[in-house]
PDB file of N, H, CA, C and O in Angstrom:
ATOM      1  N   MET A   1     -22.978  33.268 -15.507  1.00  0.00           N
ATOM      2  CA  MET A   1     -23.356  32.979 -14.009  1.00  0.00           C
ATOM      3  C   MET A   1     -23.264  33.210 -12.947  1.00  0.00           C
ATOM      4  O   MET A   1     -22.296  33.834 -12.512  1.00  0.00           O
ATOM      5  N   GLY A   2     -24.222  32.789 -12.207  1.00  0.00           N
ATOM      6  H   GLY A   2     -25.009  32.282 -12.560  1.00  0.00           H
ATOM      7  CA  GLY A   2     -23.983  33.472 -10.934  1.00  0.00           C
ATOM      8  C   GLY A   2     -23.011  33.147 -10.010  1.00  0.00           C
ATOM      9  O   GLY A   2     -21.973  32.623 -10.412  1.00  0.00           O
ATOM     10  N   CYS A   3     -23.231  33.443  -8.472  1.00  0.00           N
ATOM     11  H   CYS A   3     -24.074  33.868  -8.145  1.00  0.00           H
ATOM     12  CA  CYS A   3     -22.698  33.594  -7.344  1.00  0.00           C
ATOM     13  C   CYS A   3     -22.572  32.137  -7.000  1.00  0.00           C
ATOM     14  O   CYS A   3     -21.651  31.728  -6.293  1.00  0.00           O
ATOM     15  N   VAL A   4     -23.302  31.522  -7.396  1.00  0.00           N
ATOM     16  H   VAL A   4     -24.050  31.855  -7.971  1.00  0.00           H
ATOM     17  CA  VAL A   4     -23.289  30.038  -6.881  1.00  0.00           C
ATOM     18  C   VAL A   4     -22.995  29.162  -7.820  1.00  0.00           C
ATOM     19  O   VAL A   4     -22.396  28.102  -7.631  1.00  0.00           O
ATOM     20  N   MET A   5     -23.423  29.593  -8.904  1.00  0.00           N
ATOM     21  H   MET A   5     -23.909  30.454  -9.058  1.00  0.00           H
ATOM     22  CA  MET A   5     -22.731  28.469  -9.830  1.00  0.00           C
ATOM     23  C   MET A   5     -20.952  28.364  -9.489  1.00  0.00           C
ATOM     24  O   MET A   5     -20.364  27.288  -9.382  1.00  0.00           O
ATOM     25  N   TRP A   6     -20.333  29.636  -9.364  1.00  0.00           N
ATOM     26  H   TRP A   6     -20.811  30.510  -9.452  1.00  0.00           H
ATOM     27  CA  TRP A   6     -19.189  29.748  -9.303  1.00  0.00           C
ATOM     28  C   TRP A   6     -18.465  29.084  -7.881  1.00  0.00           C
ATOM     29  O   TRP A   6     -17.353  28.588  -7.700  1.00  0.00           O
ATOM     30  N   PHE A   7     -19.472  29.283  -7.094  1.00  0.00           N
ATOM     31  H   PHE A   7     -20.375  29.685  -7.241  1.00  0.00           H
ATOM     32  CA  PHE A   7     -18.730  28.492  -5.626  1.00  0.00           C
ATOM     33  C   PHE A   7     -19.038  27.151  -5.935  1.00  0.00           C
ATOM     34  O   PHE A   7     -18.570  26.382  -5.095  1.00  0.00           O
ATOM     35  N   PHE A   8     -19.562  26.687  -6.702  1.00  0.00           N
ATOM     36  H   PHE A   8     -19.942  27.312  -7.384  1.00  0.00           H
ATOM     37  CA  PHE A   8     -20.094  25.333  -6.958  1.00  0.00           C
ATOM     38  C   PHE A   8     -18.408  24.735  -7.750  1.00  0.00           C
ATOM     39  O   PHE A   8     -17.708  23.780  -7.414  1.00  0.00           O
ATOM     40  N   ILE A   9     -18.225  25.643  -8.749  1.00  0.00           N
ATOM     41  H   ILE A   9     -18.794  26.419  -9.022  1.00  0.00           H
ATOM     42  CA  ILE A   9     -16.875  25.675  -9.335  1.00  0.00           C
ATOM     43  C   ILE A   9     -15.785  25.391  -8.391  1.00  0.00           C
ATOM     44  O   ILE A   9     -15.197  24.314  -8.288  1.00  0.00           O
ATOM     45  N   PHE A  10     -15.604  26.287  -7.820  1.00  0.00           N
ATOM     46  H   PHE A  10     -16.081  27.162  -7.904  1.00  0.00           H
ATOM     47  CA  PHE A  10     -14.369  26.623  -6.880  1.00  0.00           C
ATOM     48  C   PHE A  10     -14.070  25.352  -5.859  1.00  0.00           C
ATOM     49  O   PHE A  10     -12.952  24.886  -5.638  1.00  0.00           O
ATOM     50  N   ILE A  11     -15.456  24.850  -5.225  1.00  0.00           N
ATOM     51  H   ILE A  11     -16.364  25.229  -5.404  1.00  0.00           H
ATOM     52  CA  ILE A  11     -15.731  23.684  -4.338  1.00  0.00           C
ATOM     53  C   ILE A  11     -15.017  22.454  -4.956  1.00  0.00           C
ATOM     54  O   ILE A  11     -14.209  21.710  -4.400  1.00  0.00           O
ATOM     55  N   ALA A  12     -15.579  22.392  -6.473  1.00  0.00           N
ATOM     56  H   ALA A  12     -16.235  22.997  -6.925  1.00  0.00           H
ATOM     57  CA  ALA A  12     -15.010  21.193  -7.163  1.00  0.00           C
ATOM     58  C   ALA A  12     -13.779  20.780  -7.598  1.00  0.00           C
ATOM     59  O   ALA A  12     -13.378  19.664  -7.930  1.00  0.00           O
ATOM     60  N   ILE A  13     -13.051  22.217  -7.528  1.00  0.00           N
ATOM     61  H   ILE A  13     -13.376  23.123  -7.258  1.00  0.00           H
ATOM     62  CA  ILE A  13     -11.654  22.294  -8.184  1.00  0.00           C
ATOM     63  C   ILE A  13     -10.797  22.244  -6.859  1.00  0.00           C
ATOM     64  O   ILE A  13      -9.698  21.692  -6.808  1.00  0.00           O
ATOM     65  N   ALA A  14     -11.331  22.798  -5.917  1.00  0.00           N
ATOM     66  H   ALA A  14     -12.224  23.247  -5.958  1.00  0.00           H
ATOM     67  CA  ALA A  14     -10.553  22.444  -4.451  1.00  0.00           C
ATOM     68  C   ALA A  14     -10.232  21.040  -4.131  1.00  0.00           C
ATOM     69  O   ALA A  14      -9.109  20.639  -3.824  1.00  0.00           O
ATOM     70  N   MET A  15     -11.200  20.389  -4.216  1.00  0.00           N
ATOM     71  H   MET A  15     -12.112  20.715  -4.465  1.00  0.00           H
ATOM     72  CA  MET A  15     -11.818  18.870  -3.544  1.00  0.00           C
ATOM     73  C   MET A  15     -10.451  17.921  -4.728  1.00  0.00           C
ATOM     74  O   MET A  15      -9.802  16.905  -4.483  1.00  0.00           O
ATOM     75  N   LEU A  16     -10.460  18.795  -5.955  1.00  0.00           N
ATOM     76  H   LEU A  16     -10.987  19.621  -6.154  1.00  0.00           H
ATOM     77  CA  LEU A  16      -9.533  17.468  -7.045  1.00  0.00           C
ATOM     78  C   LEU A  16      -8.119  18.252  -6.742  1.00  0.00           C
ATOM     79  O   LEU A  16      -7.088  17.858  -7.288  1.00  0.00           O
ATOM     80  N   ALA A  17      -8.114  19.077  -6.090  1.00  0.00           N
ATOM     81  H   ALA A  17      -8.951  19.397  -5.647  1.00  0.00           H
ATOM     82  CA  ALA A  17      -6.425  20.027  -6.121  1.00  0.00           C
ATOM     83  C   ALA A  17      -6.310  19.266  -4.536  1.00  0.00           C
ATOM     84  O   ALA A  17      -5.177  18.786  -4.563  1.00  0.00           O
ATOM     85  N   ALA A  18      -6.698  19.050  -3.678  1.00  0.00           N
ATOM     86  H   ALA A  18      -7.619  19.440  -3.656  1.00  0.00           H
ATOM     87  CA  ALA A  18      -6.874  18.754  -2.102  1.00  0.00           C
ATOM     88  C   ALA A  18      -5.458  17.224  -1.964  1.00  0.00           C
ATOM     89  O   ALA A  18      -5.395  16.091  -2.441  1.00  0.00           O
ATOM     90  N   PRO A  19      -4.914  17.725  -1.419  1.00  0.00           N
ATOM     91  CA  PRO A  19      -3.983  15.743  -1.272  1.00  0.00           C
ATOM     92  C   PRO A  19      -4.782  15.201  -0.731  1.00  0.00           C
ATOM     93  O   PRO A  19      -5.761  15.625  -0.116  1.00  0.00           O
ATOM     94  N   GLU A  20      -4.302  13.863  -0.984  1.00  0.00           N
ATOM     95  H   GLU A  20      -3.507  13.519  -1.484  1.00  0.00           H
ATOM     96  CA  GLU A  20      -5.132  12.693  -0.275  1.00  0.00           C
ATOM     97  C   GLU A  20      -4.835  12.893   1.339  1.00  0.00           C
ATOM     98  O   GLU A  20      -3.722  13.180   1.781  1.00  0.00           O
ATOM     99  N   THR A  21      -6.223  12.659   2.283  1.00  0.00           N
ATOM    100  H   THR A  21      -7.127  12.426   1.923  1.00  0.00           H
ATOM    101  CA  THR A  21      -6.121  13.134   3.865  1.00  0.00           C
ATOM    102  C   THR A  21      -5.385  11.747   4.567  1.00  0.00           C
ATOM    103  O   THR A  21      -4.629  11.684   5.536  1.00  0.00           O
ATOM    104  N   SER A  22      -5.977  10.549   3.580  1.00  0.00           N
ATOM    105  H   SER A  22      -6.591  10.601   2.792  1.00  0.00           H
ATOM    106  CA  SER A  22      -5.419   9.665   4.317  1.00  0.00           C
ATOM    107  C   SER A  22      -4.413   8.865   4.382  1.00  0.00           C
ATOM    108  O   SER A  22      -4.274   8.231   3.336  1.00  0.00           O
ATOM    109  N   ALA A  23      -3.249   8.508   5.603  1.00  0.00           N
ATOM    110  H   ALA A  23      -3.362   9.023   6.453  1.00  0.00           H
ATOM    111  CA  ALA A  23      -1.955   8.464   4.913  1.00  0.00           C
ATOM    112  C   ALA A  23      -2.027   6.422   4.624  1.00  0.00           C
ATOM    113  O   ALA A  23      -0.942   5.842   4.663  1.00  0.00           O
ATOM    114  N   HIS A  24      -3.094   5.720   4.410  1.00  0.00           N
ATOM    115  H   HIS A  24      -3.976   6.191   4.378  1.00  0.00           H
ATOM    116  CA  HIS A  24      -3.352   4.807   3.981  1.00  0.00           C
ATOM    117  C   HIS A  24      -3.875   4.808   2.473  1.00  0.00           C
ATOM    118  O   HIS A  24      -4.604   5.676   1.993  1.00  0.00           O
ATOM    119  N   GLU A  25      -3.345   3.611   1.765  1.00  0.00           N
ATOM    120  H   GLU A  25      -2.753   2.905   2.155  1.00  0.00           H
ATOM    121  CA  GLU A  25      -4.134   3.752   0.405  1.00  0.00           C
ATOM    122  C   GLU A  25      -4.531   2.078   0.864  1.00  0.00           C
ATOM    123  O   GLU A  25      -3.762   1.178   1.201  1.00  0.00           O
ATOM    124  N   TYR A  26      -6.104   2.069   0.724  1.00  0.00           N
ATOM    125  H   TYR A  26      -6.729   2.801   0.450  1.00  0.00           H
ATOM    126  CA  TYR A  26      -6.640   0.291   0.826  1.00  0.00           C
ATOM    127  C   TYR A  26      -6.747  -0.030  -0.263  1.00  0.00           C
ATOM    128  O   TYR A  26      -7.237   0.522  -1.248  1.00  0.00           O
ATOM    129  N   CYS A  27      -6.161  -1.182  -0.064  1.00  0.00           N
ATOM    130  H   CYS A  27      -5.762  -1.630   0.736  1.00  0.00           H
ATOM    131  CA  CYS A  27      -6.576  -2.393  -1.110  1.00  0.00           C
ATOM    132  C   CYS A  27      -7.693  -2.931  -0.894  1.00  0.00           C
ATOM    133  O   CYS A  27      -8.292  -3.175   0.154  1.00  0.00           O
ATOM    134  N   PRO A  28      -7.946  -3.108  -2.008  1.00  0.00           N
ATOM    135  CA  PRO A  28      -9.172  -4.638  -1.889  1.00  0.00           C
ATOM    136  C   PRO A  28      -8.831  -5.686  -1.029  1.00  0.00           C
ATOM    137  O   PRO A  28      -7.638  -5.945  -0.871  1.00  0.00           O
ATOM    138  N   LYS A  29      -9.607  -6.264  -0.508  1.00  0.00           N
ATOM    139  H   LYS A  29     -10.576  -6.053  -0.636  1.00  0.00           H
ATOM    140  CA  LYS A  29      -9.243  -7.629  -0.136  1.00  0.00           C
ATOM    141  C   LYS A  29      -8.526  -8.443  -0.156  1.00  0.00           C
ATOM    142  O   LYS A  29      -7.716  -8.806   0.697  1.00  0.00           O
ATOM    143  N   ALA A  30      -8.841  -8.976  -1.545  1.00  0.00           N
ATOM    144  H   ALA A  30      -9.499  -8.681  -2.238  1.00  0.00           H
ATOM    145  CA  ALA A  30      -8.238 -10.305  -2.361  1.00  0.00           C
ATOM    146  C   ALA A  30      -6.259  -9.632  -2.654  1.00  0.00           C
ATOM    147  O   ALA A  30      -5.378 -10.461  -2.880  1.00  0.00           O
ATOM    148  N   GLU A  31      -5.996  -8.381  -2.594  1.00  0.00           N
ATOM    149  H   GLU A  31      -6.711  -7.708  -2.411  1.00  0.00           H
ATOM    150  CA  GLU A  31      -4.888  -7.828  -2.947  1.00  0.00           C
ATOM    151  C   GLU A  31      -4.127  -8.344  -1.475  1.00  0.00           C
ATOM    152  O   GLU A  31      -3.122  -9.054  -1.501  1.00  0.00           O
ATOM    153  N   CYS A  32      -4.785  -7.858  -0.161  1.00  0.00           N
ATOM    154  H   CYS A  32      -5.601  -7.281  -0.140  1.00  0.00           H
ATOM    155  CA  CYS A  32      -4.145  -7.896   1.111  1.00  0.00           C
ATOM    156  C   CYS A  32      -3.685  -8.979   1.420  1.00  0.00           C
ATOM    157  O   CYS A  32      -2.582  -9.165   1.934  1.00  0.00           O
ATOM    158  N   GLU A  33      -4.955 -10.264   0.968  1.00  0.00           N
ATOM    159  H   GLU A  33      -5.851 -10.112   0.550  1.00  0.00           H
ATOM    160  CA  GLU A  33      -4.528 -11.811   1.338  1.00  0.00           C
ATOM    161  C   GLU A  33      -3.386 -12.140   0.630  1.00  0.00           C
ATOM    162  O   GLU A  33      -2.517 -12.882   1.087  1.00  0.00           O
ATOM    163  N   GLU A  34      -3.336 -11.532  -0.656  1.00  0.00           N
ATOM    164  H   GLU A  34      -4.042 -10.929  -1.027  1.00  0.00           H
ATOM    165  CA  GLU A  34      -2.109 -11.801  -1.561  1.00  0.00           C
ATOM    166  C   GLU A  34      -0.661 -11.611  -1.099  1.00  0.00           C
ATOM    167  O   GLU A  34       0.215 -12.474  -1.042  1.00  0.00           O
ATOM    168  N   THR A  35      -0.561 -10.001  -0.703  1.00  0.00           N
ATOM    169  H   THR A  35      -1.273  -9.300  -0.749  1.00  0.00           H
ATOM    170  CA  THR A  35       0.481  -9.688  -0.008  1.00  0.00           C
ATOM    171  C   THR A  35       0.898 -10.561   1.099  1.00  0.00           C
ATOM    172  O   THR A  35       2.013 -11.064   1.227  1.00  0.00           O
ATOM    173  N   LYS A  36      -0.466 -10.734   2.164  1.00  0.00           N
ATOM    174  H   LYS A  36      -1.373 -10.325   2.060  1.00  0.00           H
ATOM    175  CA  LYS A  36      -0.495 -11.966   3.274  1.00  0.00           C
ATOM    176  C   LYS A  36       0.465 -12.920   3.061  1.00  0.00           C
ATOM    177  O   LYS A  36       1.555 -13.061   3.614  1.00  0.00           O
ATOM    178  N   GLN A  37      -0.216 -13.744   1.943  1.00  0.00           N
ATOM    179  H   GLN A  37      -1.102 -13.629   1.494  1.00  0.00           H
ATOM    180  CA  GLN A  37       0.324 -14.503   1.511  1.00  0.00           C
ATOM    181  C   GLN A  37       1.995 -14.950   0.979  1.00  0.00           C
ATOM    182  O   GLN A  37       2.615 -15.996   1.171  1.00  0.00           O
ATOM    183  N   LYS A  38       2.358 -13.801   0.314  1.00  0.00           N
ATOM    184  H   LYS A  38       1.854 -12.952   0.158  1.00  0.00           H
ATOM    185  CA  LYS A  38       3.906 -13.674  -0.005  1.00  0.00           C
ATOM    186  C   LYS A  38       4.871 -13.701   1.113  1.00  0.00           C
ATOM    187  O   LYS A  38       5.987 -14.220   1.066  1.00  0.00           O
ATOM    188  N   ILE A  39       4.240 -12.981   2.314  1.00  0.00           N
ATOM    189  H   ILE A  39       3.333 -12.561   2.352  1.00  0.00           H
ATOM    190  CA  ILE A  39       5.059 -12.743   3.280  1.00  0.00           C
ATOM    191  C   ILE A  39       5.293 -14.241   4.175  1.00  0.00           C
ATOM    192  O   ILE A  39       6.274 -14.707   4.756  1.00  0.00           O
ATOM    193  N   ARG A  40       3.823 -14.750   3.963  1.00  0.00           N
ATOM    194  H   ARG A  40       3.026 -14.372   3.492  1.00  0.00           H
ATOM    195  CA  ARG A  40       3.709 -16.126   4.745  1.00  0.00           C
ATOM    196  C   ARG A  40       5.173 -16.802   3.965  1.00  0.00           C
ATOM    197  O   ARG A  40       6.283 -16.922   4.483  1.00  0.00           O
ATOM    198  N   GLN A  41       4.735 -17.196   2.511  1.00  0.00           N
ATOM    199  H   GLN A  41       3.833 -17.098   2.090  1.00  0.00           H
ATOM    200  CA  GLN A  41       5.669 -17.674   1.980  1.00  0.00           C
ATOM    201  C   GLN A  41       7.291 -17.754   1.897  1.00  0.00           C
ATOM    202  O   GLN A  41       7.950 -18.773   1.689  1.00  0.00           O
ATOM    203  N   ILE A  42       7.927 -16.019   2.179  1.00  0.00           N
ATOM    204  H   ILE A  42       7.391 -15.192   2.349  1.00  0.00           H
ATOM    205  CA  ILE A  42       8.948 -16.264   1.886  1.00  0.00           C
ATOM    206  C   ILE A  42       9.991 -15.979   3.535  1.00  0.00           C
ATOM    207  O   ILE A  42      11.175 -15.665   3.658  1.00  0.00           O
ATOM    208  N   GLN A  43       8.866 -16.270   4.641  1.00  0.00           N
ATOM    209  H   GLN A  43       7.904 -16.525   4.541  1.00  0.00           H
ATOM    210  CA  GLN A  43       9.144 -16.783   6.359  1.00  0.00           C
ATOM    211  C   GLN A  43       9.463 -18.399   6.104  1.00  0.00           C
ATOM    212  O   GLN A  43      10.431 -19.003   6.565  1.00  0.00           O
ATOM    213  N   SER A  44       8.470 -18.923   5.303  1.00  0.00           N
ATOM    214  H   SER A  44       7.684 -18.432   4.929  1.00  0.00           H
ATOM    215  CA  SER A  44       8.490 -20.671   5.370  1.00  0.00           C
ATOM    216  C   SER A  44      10.384 -20.433   4.406  1.00  0.00           C
ATOM    217  O   SER A  44      11.468 -20.525   4.981  1.00  0.00           O
ATOM    218  N   LYS A  45      10.292 -20.305   3.764  1.00  0.00           N
ATOM    219  H   LYS A  45       9.412 -20.230   3.297  1.00  0.00           H
ATOM    220  CA  LYS A  45      11.822 -19.984   3.164  1.00  0.00           C
ATOM    221  C   LYS A  45      12.728 -20.040   3.869  1.00  0.00           C
ATOM    222  O   LYS A  45      13.777 -20.682   3.802  1.00  0.00           O
ATOM    223  N   MET A  46      12.184 -19.078   4.868  1.00  0.00           N
ATOM    224  H   MET A  46      11.332 -18.557   4.923  1.00  0.00           H
ATOM    225  CA  MET A  46      13.722 -18.566   5.845  1.00  0.00           C
ATOM    226  C   MET A  46      13.548 -19.825   6.387  1.00  0.00           C
ATOM    227  O   MET A  46      14.329 -20.703   6.021  1.00  0.00           O
ATOM    228  N   ARG A  47      12.979 -19.999   6.910  1.00  0.00           N
ATOM    229  H   ARG A  47      12.345 -19.285   7.207  1.00  0.00           H
ATOM    230  CA  ARG A  47      12.842 -21.572   8.250  1.00  0.00           C
ATOM    231  C   ARG A  47      13.416 -22.666   7.458  1.00  0.00           C
ATOM    232  O   ARG A  47      13.562 -23.684   8.135  1.00  0.00           O
ATOM    233  N   GLN A  48      13.847 -22.789   6.035  1.00  0.00           N
ATOM    234  H   GLN A  48      13.728 -21.962   5.486  1.00  0.00           H
ATOM    235  CA  GLN A  48      14.194 -23.931   5.494  1.00  0.00           C
ATOM    236  C   GLN A  48      15.748 -23.829   5.519  1.00  0.00           C
ATOM    237  O   GLN A  48      16.540 -24.767   5.434  1.00  0.00           O
ATOM    238  N   GLY A  49      16.058 -22.356   5.667  1.00  0.00           N
ATOM    239  H   GLY A  49      15.415 -21.594   5.735  1.00  0.00           H
ATOM    240  CA  GLY A  49      17.648 -22.390   5.211  1.00  0.00           C
ATOM    241  C   GLY A  49      18.491 -21.592   4.066  1.00  0.00           C
ATOM    242  O   GLY A  49      17.969 -21.628   2.952  1.00  0.00           O
ATOM    243  N   TYR A  50      19.125 -21.222   4.122  1.00  0.00           N
ATOM    244  H   TYR A  50      19.550 -21.192   5.027  1.00  0.00           H
ATOM    245  CA  TYR A  50      19.708 -20.417   2.983  1.00  0.00           C
ATOM    246  C   TYR A  50      20.835 -19.436   3.100  1.00  0.00           C
ATOM    247  O   TYR A  50      21.332 -19.030   4.151  1.00  0.00           O
ATOM    248  N   THR A  51      21.278 -19.006   1.473  1.00  0.00           N
ATOM    249  H   THR A  51      20.875 -19.336   0.619  1.00  0.00           H
ATOM    250  CA  THR A  51      22.545 -19.056   1.854  1.00  0.00           C
ATOM    251  C   THR A  51      22.395 -17.631   2.171  1.00  0.00           C
ATOM    252  O   THR A  51      21.328 -17.132   2.529  1.00  0.00           O
ATOM    253  N   ARG A  52      24.124 -16.630   1.946  1.00  0.00           N
ATOM    254  H   ARG A  52      24.991 -17.035   1.655  1.00  0.00           H
ATOM    255  CA  ARG A  52      24.014 -15.066   2.650  1.00  0.00           C
ATOM    256  C   ARG A  52      23.186 -14.693   1.551  1.00  0.00           C
ATOM    257  O   ARG A  52      22.019 -14.319   1.669  1.00  0.00           O
ATOM    258  N   LYS A  53      24.068 -14.848   0.047  1.00  0.00           N
ATOM    259  H   LYS A  53      25.016 -15.152  -0.048  1.00  0.00           H
ATOM    260  CA  LYS A  53      22.719 -13.901  -0.800  1.00  0.00           C
ATOM    261  C   LYS A  53      21.344 -14.026  -1.360  1.00  0.00           C
ATOM    262  O   LYS A  53      20.744 -13.377  -2.216  1.00  0.00           O
ATOM    263  N   GLN A  54      20.894 -15.463  -0.331  1.00  0.00           N
ATOM    264  H   GLN A  54      21.382 -15.990   0.365  1.00  0.00           H
ATOM    265  CA  GLN A  54      19.280 -15.826  -0.652  1.00  0.00           C
ATOM    266  C   GLN A  54      19.015 -15.276   0.332  1.00  0.00           C
ATOM    267  O   GLN A  54      17.977 -14.642   0.144  1.00  0.00           O
ATOM    268  N   GLY A  55      19.565 -15.090   1.814  1.00  0.00           N
ATOM    269  H   GLY A  55      20.409 -15.605   1.966  1.00  0.00           H
ATOM    270  CA  GLY A  55      19.231 -14.089   3.204  1.00  0.00           C
ATOM    271  C   GLY A  55      18.889 -12.668   2.913  1.00  0.00           C
ATOM    272  O   GLY A  55      17.850 -12.141   3.311  1.00  0.00           O
ATOM    273  N   GLU A  56      19.654 -12.165   2.319  1.00  0.00           N
ATOM    274  H   GLU A  56      20.498 -12.593   1.996  1.00  0.00           H
ATOM    275  CA  GLU A  56      20.046 -10.577   1.792  1.00  0.00           C
ATOM    276  C   GLU A  56      18.302 -10.307   0.735  1.00  0.00           C
ATOM    277  O   GLU A  56      17.565  -9.326   0.830  1.00  0.00           O
ATOM    278  N   LYS A  57      18.097 -11.536  -0.177  1.00  0.00           N
ATOM    279  H   LYS A  57      18.695 -12.333  -0.254  1.00  0.00           H
ATOM    280  CA  LYS A  57      17.346 -11.116  -1.009  1.00  0.00           C
ATOM    281  C   LYS A  57      15.449 -11.322  -0.520  1.00  0.00           C
ATOM    282  O   LYS A  57      14.386 -10.831  -0.901  1.00  0.00           O
ATOM    283  N   LEU A  58      15.908 -12.377   0.558  1.00  0.00           N
ATOM    284  H   LEU A  58      16.771 -12.776   0.868  1.00  0.00           H
ATOM    285  CA  LEU A  58      14.277 -12.888   1.196  1.00  0.00           C
ATOM    286  C   LEU A  58      14.232 -11.853   1.756  1.00  0.00           C
ATOM    287  O   LEU A  58      13.209 -11.248   1.437  1.00  0.00           O
ATOM    288  N   GLU A  59      15.265 -10.954   2.937  1.00  0.00           N
ATOM    289  H   GLU A  59      16.097 -11.445   3.196  1.00  0.00           H
ATOM    290  CA  GLU A  59      15.319 -10.223   3.689  1.00  0.00           C
ATOM    291  C   GLU A  59      14.326  -9.032   2.962  1.00  0.00           C
ATOM    292  O   GLU A  59      13.257  -8.716   3.485  1.00  0.00           O
ATOM    293  N   ALA A  60      14.766  -8.469   1.812  1.00  0.00           N
ATOM    294  H   ALA A  60      15.634  -8.725   1.387  1.00  0.00           H
ATOM    295  CA  ALA A  60      14.409  -7.208   1.222  1.00  0.00           C
ATOM    296  C   ALA A  60      13.521  -7.560   0.756  1.00  0.00           C
ATOM    297  O   ALA A  60      12.660  -6.683   0.823  1.00  0.00           O
ATOM    298  N   ASP A  61      12.927  -9.076  -0.100  1.00  0.00           N
ATOM    299  H   ASP A  61      13.627  -9.789  -0.154  1.00  0.00           H
ATOM    300  CA  ASP A  61      11.853  -8.858  -0.278  1.00  0.00           C
ATOM    301  C   ASP A  61      10.642  -8.844   1.140  1.00  0.00           C
ATOM    302  O   ASP A  61       9.611  -8.176   1.229  1.00  0.00           O
ATOM    303  N   LEU A  62      10.952  -9.370   1.668  1.00  0.00           N
ATOM    304  H   LEU A  62      11.789  -9.912   1.596  1.00  0.00           H
ATOM    305  CA  LEU A  62       9.777  -9.500   3.435  1.00  0.00           C
ATOM    306  C   LEU A  62       9.565  -7.646   3.620  1.00  0.00           C
ATOM    307  O   LEU A  62       8.514  -7.023   3.473  1.00  0.00           O
ATOM    308  N   ARG A  63      10.839  -7.127   3.956  1.00  0.00           N
ATOM    309  H   ARG A  63      11.694  -7.633   4.076  1.00  0.00           H
ATOM    310  CA  ARG A  63      10.787  -5.630   4.057  1.00  0.00           C
ATOM    311  C   ARG A  63       9.802  -5.241   2.994  1.00  0.00           C
ATOM    312  O   ARG A  63       8.695  -4.845   3.359  1.00  0.00           O
ATOM    313  N   LYS A  64      10.063  -5.305   1.831  1.00  0.00           N
ATOM    314  H   LYS A  64      10.962  -5.626   1.534  1.00  0.00           H
ATOM    315  CA  LYS A  64       9.106  -4.647   0.509  1.00  0.00           C
ATOM    316  C   LYS A  64       7.680  -5.250   0.875  1.00  0.00           C
ATOM    317  O   LYS A  64       6.932  -4.340   0.517  1.00  0.00           O
ATOM    318  N   TYR A  65       7.060  -6.032   1.267  1.00  0.00           N
ATOM    319  H   TYR A  65       7.668  -6.772   1.557  1.00  0.00           H
ATOM    320  CA  TYR A  65       6.066  -6.628   1.276  1.00  0.00           C
ATOM    321  C   TYR A  65       5.348  -6.362   3.054  1.00  0.00           C
ATOM    322  O   TYR A  65       4.122  -6.385   3.159  1.00  0.00           O
ATOM    323  N   ARG A  66       5.841  -6.227   3.779  1.00  0.00           N
ATOM    324  H   ARG A  66       6.837  -6.208   3.694  1.00  0.00           H
ATOM    325  CA  ARG A  66       5.835  -5.984   4.951  1.00  0.00           C
ATOM    326  C   ARG A  66       5.228  -4.342   5.022  1.00  0.00           C
ATOM    327  O   ARG A  66       4.191  -3.931   5.542  1.00  0.00           O
ATOM    328  N   ALA A  67       6.250  -3.633   4.324  1.00  0.00           N
ATOM    329  H   ALA A  67       7.093  -3.967   3.901  1.00  0.00           H
ATOM    330  CA  ALA A  67       5.430  -1.893   4.186  1.00  0.00           C
ATOM    331  C   ALA A  67       4.282  -2.206   3.039  1.00  0.00           C
ATOM    332  O   ALA A  67       3.276  -1.521   3.225  1.00  0.00           O
ATOM    333  N   ILE A  68       4.229  -2.797   2.270  1.00  0.00           N
ATOM    334  H   ILE A  68       5.046  -3.354   2.119  1.00  0.00           H
ATOM    335  CA  ILE A  68       3.036  -3.040   1.638  1.00  0.00           C
ATOM    336  C   ILE A  68       1.774  -3.012   2.139  1.00  0.00           C
ATOM    337  O   ILE A  68       0.790  -2.293   1.964  1.00  0.00           O
ATOM    338  N   ARG A  69       2.135  -4.348   3.073  1.00  0.00           N
ATOM    339  H   ARG A  69       2.935  -4.932   3.216  1.00  0.00           H
ATOM    340  CA  ARG A  69       1.197  -4.382   4.034  1.00  0.00           C
ATOM    341  C   ARG A  69       0.597  -3.253   5.418  1.00  0.00           C
ATOM    342  O   ARG A  69      -0.514  -3.038   5.901  1.00  0.00           O
ATOM    343  N   SER A  70       1.708  -2.837   5.638  1.00  0.00           N
ATOM    344  H   SER A  70       2.612  -3.012   5.246  1.00  0.00           H
ATOM    345  CA  SER A  70       1.256  -1.747   6.754  1.00  0.00           C
ATOM    346  C   SER A  70       0.828  -0.512   6.030  1.00  0.00           C
ATOM    347  O   SER A  70       0.095   0.169   6.748  1.00  0.00           O
ATOM    348  N   LYS A  71       1.018  -0.044   4.963  1.00  0.00           N
ATOM    349  H   LYS A  71       1.612  -0.598   4.380  1.00  0.00           H
ATOM    350  CA  LYS A  71       0.447   1.183   3.782  1.00  0.00           C
ATOM    351  C   LYS A  71      -0.772   0.944   3.315  1.00  0.00           C
ATOM    352  O   LYS A  71      -1.640   1.783   3.073  1.00  0.00           O
ATOM    353  N   ARG A  72      -0.857  -0.790   3.125  1.00  0.00           N
ATOM    354  H   ARG A  72      -0.151  -1.471   3.321  1.00  0.00           H
ATOM    355  CA  ARG A  72      -1.948  -0.248   2.205  1.00  0.00           C
ATOM    356  C   ARG A  72      -3.314  -1.347   2.914  1.00  0.00           C
ATOM    357  O   ARG A  72      -4.407  -1.542   2.383  1.00  0.00           O
ATOM    358  N   CYS A  73      -2.869  -1.874   4.104  1.00  0.00           N
ATOM    359  H   CYS A  73      -1.981  -1.716   4.535  1.00  0.00           H
ATOM    360  CA  CYS A  73      -3.926  -3.327   4.190  1.00  0.00           C
ATOM    361  C   CYS A  73      -4.239  -3.105   5.892  1.00  0.00           C
ATOM    362  O   CYS A  73      -4.245  -4.121   6.587  1.00  0.00           O
ATOM    363  N   ARG A  74      -4.437  -2.075   6.391  1.00  0.00           N
ATOM    364  H   ARG A  74      -4.432  -1.250   5.826  1.00  0.00           H
ATOM    365  CA  ARG A  74      -4.726  -1.802   7.617  1.00  0.00           C
ATOM    366  C   ARG A  74      -5.988  -0.715   7.944  1.00  0.00           C
ATOM    367  O   ARG A  74      -6.280  -0.440   9.108  1.00  0.00           O
TER     368      ARG A  74
END
């Protein structure tokens, strides 16, 4: 193989091995809307009142979906 061919092979391997350059992993719009809807549902439940145990779960779920939205939807 010629030098040019080895160059292209090297570039291809380097591109495959390179780490992700973006801090965000973008979702399709439908997945982002679903995540935002889940956040709205949790917030609605929180406005209706809850026990301590329910509140802890709601807060954990809210943190989880907000992290997903922050990482993947903006």
